[in-house]
N, C-alpha and C positions, 0 to 999 in steps of 0.2 A: 504494499500499500504506500502511495506517495506521501511525502511530507505535507502536501497541500490538501490532503483528503479531509483533515479535520480542521474545522474553522475554530479559531480562537478569537473571541471577541476582544476588541481593544479595551484598555482600561477606561473607566469613566473619567470625564474631565472635571476639574474643580468647578464647583458652583458657588457663586457669591451672591449674597442677598444684602445689598447695602441699605442702610437706614436712610430716612429722608434727609438727614444732615449730610451724609456721604453722597447721596444722589443729587444734591443741589449743585455739586461741583463734579460732573462726570469725568472730566479729564484728570482732575486731581485724584479721584477715586481709582481710575485706571492706573495712574502712576503708582498709587499705593499698593495695588494688588499685582503689579507687573512682575516682581521677582517670583511670585508663586505661579503665575500663569505661564511665565517663560519656560518653566521646567517641563510643562506638558505641551506647550505650543498652541494650546487652545483653552478657552474657559467659557463658562456661561454666566452671564450676569442677569439676575432676575430683579426687575425694578420693584420698588415697594408695591404692595398689593393694590392700593387704591390709586396708583399712578395712572393717568390717562394721557397717552401720547397726543401732542397737538396735531391737528390736521395740517398736512404739509402743503396743501394746494389752496390758493386763493380762488375760490369758485366764482367770485364776482369778475375776475379779470382773466380767467382761464377759458379759452375756447379752442376747440379742435374741429377739424373738418373730417368726418368719417369718409372712408373711401370704400368702394366696392372691390373686393378682391375675388376675381374669378379663378377659383381653384383649378378648373379644368384647363386654364390657359397657362398656368405656372410652368408646367413641365415643357410645353412648347417654347415658351419664352426663354427658359433656361437652356434648352437645346440650341436655340438660335444664337444665344450669347456664347455658348461654348464653341459652337461652330465658327463664329466670328473670331473669338480669341485664338482658336487653333489656326485659322487662316492667317492671322496677323503674324503669329510665331513662325509659321512655315515659309512665309514670303520673304 
């Protein structure tokens, strides 16, 4: 049986649960826990339980124009582009 036959799950990453005081300065908190997190290369930071992330988009000024994407034409379009790119390289 090969060495790859048995899956060994990776160890759990450290989980940090900052207080509101710590969470008020996120970059300071990250610098504080950095020596611990660097040992594993990854960590999880859980915000305080009643924390609500701010909405990141100003809906009053945000507009976008939806477009119709014809899925049946995507492959044809890609094939034409690929053919054009190949022609340019060969010439």
